[in-house]
LOLUMPA-977001 format. One line per 4 residues: number of its first residue (from 1); for each residue x, y, z of C-alpha. Coordinates in pm, whole numbers, plus 50000, padded with zeros to 5 digits. Layout:
NUM = X Y Z ~ ...
END
This chain:
1 = 58041 06717 94772 ~ 58093 07092 94777 ~ 58181 07287 95090 ~ 57860 07489 95050
5 = 57642 07176 95067 ~ 57837 07049 95368 ~ 57786 07385 95538 ~ 57411 07356 95481
9 = 57399 07002 95615 ~ 57583 07070 95942 ~ 57336 07322 96093 ~ 57041 07114 95967
13 = 57172 06806 96145 ~ 57243 07011 96459 ~ 56889 07157 96460 ~ 56744 06811 96416
17 = 56945 06661 96702 ~ 56860 06954 96930 ~ 56490 06912 96851 ~ 56511 06538 96921
21 = 56681 06597 97255 ~ 56424 06859 97354 ~ 56137 06628 97259 ~ 55973 06869 97013
25 = 55880 06602 96760 ~ 55633 06826 96578 ~ 55919 07055 96480 ~ 56128 06757 96375
29 = 55844 06625 96156 ~ 55803 06962 95987 ~ 56180 06997 95936 ~ 56220 06647 95793
33 = 55927 06654 95552 ~ 56032 06986 95405 ~ 56344 06819 95263 ~ 56409 06631 94940
37 = 56407 06248 94983 ~ 56783 06237 94917 ~ 56840 06492 95193 ~ 56623 06293 95432
41 = 56824 05980 95350 ~ 57148 06168 95409 ~ 57029 06283 95751 ~ 56913 05932 95844
45 = 57256 05793 95760 ~ 57410 06064 95983 ~ 57213 05965 96294 ~ 57284 05697 96556
49 = 57038 05401 96549 ~ 56807 05522 96828 ~ 56757 05870 96679 ~ 56734 05722 96328
53 = 56435 05508 96425 ~ 56256 05808 96576 ~ 56314 06024 96269 ~ 56211 05745 96031
57 = 55875 05717 96206 ~ 55824 06091 96143 ~ 55883 06071 95766 ~ 55560 06113 95568
61 = 55440 05769 95445 ~ 55416 05892 95085 ~ 55790 05968 95093 ~ 55900 05634 95240
65 = 55975 05466 94906 ~ 56171 05759 94763 ~ 56378 05785 95082 ~ 56451 05411 95096
69 = 56590 05420 94742 ~ 56838 05692 94839 ~ 56973 05511 95146 ~ 57281 05288 95141
73 = 57214 04915 95139 ~ 57279 04845 95506 ~ 57067 05128 95647 ~ 56789 05048 95401
77 = 56784 04682 95505 ~ 56762 04776 95872 ~ 56469 05012 95815 ~ 56288 04767 95585
81 = 56321 04493 95847 ~ 56126 04710 96091 ~ 55834 04782 95854 ~ 55527 04562 95814
85 = 55397 04433 95481 ~ 55127 04701 95443 ~ 55376 04982 95500 ~ 55618 04842 95244
89 = 55351 04788 94981 ~ 55225 05144 95034 ~ 55583 05277 95007 ~ 55619 05132 94657
93 = 55307 05298 94519 ~ 55377 05561 94256 ~ 55751 05491 94243 ~ 55936 05509 93912
97 = 56015 05166 93773 ~ 56392 05219 93783 ~ 56374 05317 94152 ~ 56143 05024 94222
101 = 56391 04787 94056 ~ 56661 04914 94293 ~ 56439 04864 94597 ~ 56283 04526 94514
105 = 56584 04304 94606 ~ 56568 04437 94965 ~ 56195 04370 95006 ~ 56053 04049 95158
109 = 55919 03797 94909 ~ 55562 03855 95030 ~ 55588 04226 94953 ~ 55750 04164 94616
113 = 55470 03931 94515 ~ 55202 04181 94616 ~ 55376 04466 94434 ~ 55400 04264 94113
117 = 55035 04160 94136 ~ 54925 04521 94174 ~ 55100 04630 93851 ~ 54959 04615 93501
121 = 55103 04363 93256 ~ 55322 04613 93069 ~ 55487 04761 93381 ~ 55537 04414 93529
125 = 55720 04299 93217 ~ 55932 04617 93215 ~ 56026 04572 93579 ~ 56122 04208 93527
129 = 56333 04307 93228 ~ 56522 04562 93436 ~ 56574 04323 93727 ~ 56712 04059 93491
133 = 57024 04273 93443 ~ 57301 04308 93704 ~ 57269 04617 93922 ~ 57605 04749 93802
137 = 57522 04728 93431 ~ 57355 04963 93183 ~ 57041 04747 93206 ~ 57042 04786 93583
141 = 57079 05163 93557 ~ 56824 05226 93285 ~ 56462 05328 93314 ~ 56228 05159 93064
145 = 55983 05449 93029 ~ 56080 05601 92693 ~ 55897 05778 92413 ~ 55959 05631 92067
149 = 55867 05747 91718 ~ 55904 05598 91371 ~ 56148 05742 91112 ~ 55887 05749 90831
153 = 55653 06008 90989 ~ 55666 06387 90982 ~ 55745 06616 91271 ~ 55388 06740 91262
157 = 55264 06386 91327 ~ 55506 06354 91619 ~ 55382 06683 91766 ~ 55021 06569 91742
161 = 55116 06239 91907 ~ 55285 06416 92198 ~ 54990 06649 92251 ~ 54758 06349 92253
165 = 54989 06164 92495 ~ 54977 06465 92728 ~ 55270 06375 92956 ~ 55637 06286 92905
169 = 55866 06086 93132 ~ 56074 06304 93361 ~ 56398 06453 93225 ~ 56294 06383 92867
173 = 56503 06587 92623 ~ 56505 06343 92334 ~ 56271 06099 92162 ~ 56415 05774 92035
177 = 56355 05664 91679 ~ 56289 05293 91621 ~ 56188 05088 91318 ~ 55889 04858 91308
181 = 56091 04587 91484 ~ 56165 04826 91775 ~ 56533 04843 91679 ~ 56699 05171 91764
185 = 56798 05385 91462 ~ 56846 05739 91594 ~ 56745 06021 91829 ~ 56511 06315 91779
189 = 56585 06607 92011 ~ 56288 06806 92137 ~ 56467 07125 92030 ~ 56480 06989 91675
193 = 56114 06891 91691 ~ 56019 07247 91792 ~ 56244 07443 91557 ~ 56235 07247 91229
197 = 55959 07272 90970 ~ 55664 07046 91070 ~ 55647 06900 90719 ~ 55997 06752 90742
201 = 56034 06381 90810 ~ 56186 06237 91126 ~ 56444 06046 90920 ~ 56570 06376 90776
205 = 56641 06550 91105 ~ 56711 06271 91352 ~ 57060 06237 91501 ~ 57222 05905 91413
209 = 57544 05991 91599 ~ 57411 05879 91938 ~ 57485 05508 91943 ~ 57295 05271 92167
213 = 57457 05148 92488 ~ 57456 04766 92523 ~ 57240 04663 92818 ~ 57514 04440 92958
217 = 57781 04714 92956 ~ 57932 04772 93301 ~ 57819 05085 93485 ~ 58178 05215 93497
221 = 58198 05204 93118 ~ 57860 05377 93095 ~ 57991 05662 93311 ~ 58300 05688 93091
225 = 58081 05712 92779 ~ 57873 05991 92930 ~ 58189 06179 93024 ~ 58374 06143 92696
229 = 58070 06209 92473 ~ 57907 06477 92693 ~ 57581 06282 92698 ~ 57269 06387 92886
233 = 57048 06095 92780 ~ 57145 05774 92602 ~ 56946 05479 92465 ~ 57001 05128 92600
237 = 56973 04841 92353 ~ 56949 04463 92375 ~ 57197 04233 92194 ~ 56967 04228 91887
241 = 56949 04609 91873 ~ 56604 04659 92024 ~ 56551 04966 92239 ~ 56491 04857 92600
245 = 56533 05181 92795 ~ 56733 05496 92853 ~ 56996 05624 93093 ~ 57000 05986 93207
249 = 57288 06185 93349 ~ 57145 06179 93703 ~ 57183 05800 93704 ~ 57545 05838 93597
253 = 57617 06089 93874 ~ 57515 05820 94124 ~ 57756 05576 93958 ~ 58044 05824 93978
257 = 57973 05893 94345 ~ 57957 05520 94422 ~ 58288 05465 94241 ~ 58455 05736 94448
261 = 58318 05589 94771 ~ 58425 05240 94667 ~ 58782 05349 94589 ~ 58826 05524 94922
265 = 58664 05257 95138 ~ 58816 04957 94961 ~ 59169 05074 95033 ~ 59088 05024 95402
269 = 58908 04695 95343 ~ 58565 04850 95404 ~ 58242 04846 95206 ~ 58100 05177 95084
273 = 57756 05050 95188 ~ 57860 05002 95551 ~ 57659 05192 95811 ~ 57880 05438 95996
277 = 57661 05394 96305 ~ 57636 05014 96289 ~ 57663 04819 96618 ~ 58013 04782 96760
281 = 58027 04403 96740 ~ 57920 04394 96374 ~ 58170 04663 96273 ~ 58448 04495 96473
285 = 58381 04161 96304 ~ 58405 04315 95956 ~ 58724 04503 96027 ~ 58883 04206 96205
289 = 58917 04019 95875 ~ 59118 04300 95718 ~ 59330 04343 96033 ~ 59402 03971 96024
293 = 59524 03993 95664 ~ 59751 04283 95754 ~ 59882 04095 96057 ~ 59974 03797 95841
297 = 60171 04020 95602 ~ 60340 04192 95898 ~ 60460 03853 96024 ~ 60618 03790 95684
301 = 60813 04116 95708 ~ 60908 04040 96069 ~ 61032 03696 95964 ~ 61262 03856 95708
305 = 61399 04092 95973 ~ 61452 03795 96207 ~ 61679 03629 95951 ~ 61927 03910 96009
309 = 61903 03926 96388 ~ 62273 03856 96435 ~ 62365 04140 96200 ~ 62131 04384 96378
313 = 62281 04282 96716 ~ 62627 04376 96589 ~ 62526 04697 96411 ~ 62244 04871 96596
317 = 62238 05154 96342 ~ 62074 04915 96094 ~ 61769 04886 96321 ~ 61751 05265 96347
321 = 61762 05320 95969 ~ 61563 05014 95860 ~ 61215 05179 95865 ~ 61332 05454 95626
325 = 61393 05213 95338 ~ 61061 05031 95380 ~ 60866 05355 95425 ~ 61007 05522 95113
329 = 60936 05211 94907 ~ 60580 05192 95041 ~ 60504 05555 94959 ~ 60655 05537 94609
333 = 60468 05216 94534 ~ 60139 05359 94662 ~ 60172 05654 94426 ~ 60210 05423 94127
337 = 59938 05188 94253 ~ 59690 05476 94292 ~ 59756 05599 93938 ~ 59714 05248 93800
341 = 59387 05181 93985 ~ 59249 05512 93863 ~ 59364 05436 93507 ~ 59203 05092 93515
345 = 58877 05237 93649 ~ 58867 05497 93371 ~ 58963 05246 93104 ~ 59288 05432 93027
349 = 59511 05135 93113 ~ 59496 04841 92873 ~ 59721 04552 92776 ~ 59837 04756 92475
353 = 59992 05034 92686 ~ 60085 04840 93002 ~ 60443 04782 92887 ~ 60494 05152 92816
357 = 60359 05238 93161 ~ 60589 04984 93322 ~ 60895 05139 93153 ~ 60780 05489 93246
361 = 60724 05405 93614 ~ 61052 05215 93623 ~ 61230 05528 93497 ~ 61048 05745 93753
365 = 61134 05503 94034 ~ 61498 05488 93930 ~ 61529 05866 93908 ~ 61365 05920 94247
369 = 61569 05635 94391 ~ 61896 05793 94283 ~ 61797 06138 94407 ~ 61670 06037 94749
373 = 61937 05771 94795 ~ 62196 06046 94769 ~ 62012 06257 95028 ~ 61963 05970 95275
377 = 62318 05842 95226 ~ 62460 06187 95298 ~ 62243 06224 95610 ~ 62349 05878 95728
381 = 62719 05959 95685 ~ 62677 06280 95886 ~ 62475 06099 96154 ~ 62681 05779 96199
385 = 63014 05885 96045 ~ 63018 05573 95826 ~ 63059 05587 95449 ~ 62987 05216 95422
389 = 62658 05250 95609 ~ 62561 05544 95385 ~ 62636 05335 95077 ~ 62431 05042 95207
393 = 62118 05247 95271 ~ 62160 05432 94940 ~ 62178 05111 94738 ~ 61890 04958 94932
397 = 61672 05260 94870 ~ 61740 05257 94495 ~ 61655 04887 94478 ~ 61336 04924 94682
401 = 61203 05222 94485 ~ 61263 05036 94159 ~ 61081 04728 94293 ~ 60803 04953 94424
405 = 60754 05102 94078 ~ 60740 04758 93914 ~ 60502 04627 94181 ~ 60277 04933 94160
409 = 60218 04860 93790 ~ 60218 04480 93798 ~ 60002 04413 94105 ~ 59678 04583 93984
413 = 59720 04434 93634 ~ 59763 04083 93774 ~ 59473 04126 94017 ~ 59244 04248 93741
417 = 59324 03938 93533 ~ 59249 03723 93840 ~ 58914 03898 93890 ~ 59021 04062 94218
421 = 58948 04430 94284 ~ 59291 04606 94297 ~ 59146 04881 94517 ~ 59054 04621 94780
425 = 59373 04417 94812 ~ 59637 04602 94612 ~ 59772 04816 94895 ~ 59819 04516 95128
429 = 60013 04318 94868 ~ 60220 04622 94771 ~ 60310 04703 95133 ~ 60417 04343 95188
433 = 60638 04347 94879 ~ 60806 04681 94960 ~ 60858 04588 95327 ~ 61006 04247 95249
437 = 61227 04374 94965 ~ 61331 04681 95165 ~ 61431 04483 95474 ~ 61592 04204 95273
441 = 61797 04442 95058 ~ 61907 04672 95339 ~ 61990 04403 95592 ~ 62137 04173 95328
445 = 62371 04444 95200 ~ 62454 04533 95561 ~ 62552 04174 95630 ~ 62772 04153 95319
449 = 62943 04491 95350 ~ 62946 04584 95718 ~ 62985 04256 95905
END
């Protein structure tokens, strides 16, 4: 999010809170309903529960559905739980099918049944098709409302068809060309339709370079395709090649934003859909699990330190210097881990290049280990006047940075093969490894050389 947008949001939120505190609800209603649904959703997520309920009641009923779609899952569920059946059914009226497909899983079964009954047969089938796909797939992202033409007609026929149709789906910049079996064969840009001779055939001028996106392709891969191919709109096809919908760049922007939120929040063991203003007990319960995992790994590191208690009692300097080795290993490993997680998310890291990356990171870790080991060893000698102690911490640091580099590459690869999200658990495992290896190496070498 740009600084400019943040600067616009801050005074808007302040004005809203001031109006709520002063009790001037008419001003609040006017302020809220002048905003885009996404901006209303953003403000709702930025308010404590009590103020959020007041503001939600002031949102125009015709905007309810569009606002609900923009909210994160937890806030949306809370607001939906406070609405009656009639309100929810009214909120779904006039919504785009792709937005409705996103909202339907959060609606009560009674509402879902009424919404489906109120739709015509074609829209009901389209909606069910979309909901059959996972939310994080191309089929879950797509919208089924597309305009198709046949390859064996002229551009003049297409123009007459569009004039007779009278209205195009939003953000339409391309028509999709299908054969008589509804299998996708190419794309006809509106610019081509307007600038080429009307007598030319669609098959002559259509673009066959835009390949269909499989409906079961993961949303992350869809975003990568849009980025690498500079796509604005792309067709979505079923396994047998039939056109089932389209994805536009605005859908992909949402995926990219969700990925960024997921990466940041997962590293702390949090869900990107969590409500920032959720009740204390609920938030505490969620975070307690992650704190418990970290506590368990901390006990492992403490156990390793306890094995060398006699050595530490004899040489107190080891206890003073011990955190340096573990900290340097943790930071170095985190750098490699972050690069690997990003590479896996972008599809840049594969089995074919994993070995090369391992060798590269091993070389980087060794080089940094040698450089910083020399610095820390020299500082230790000046501080404690002990060449042996300087040598011990230098060797331990080299070993830990090398292990950190290996772990930073290996851990996310192993987790991915196990079906575990590296962004969620990778940092905990890495910290445990670097702490245990750092303490074991430093205190073990201290016991062998100094005692």
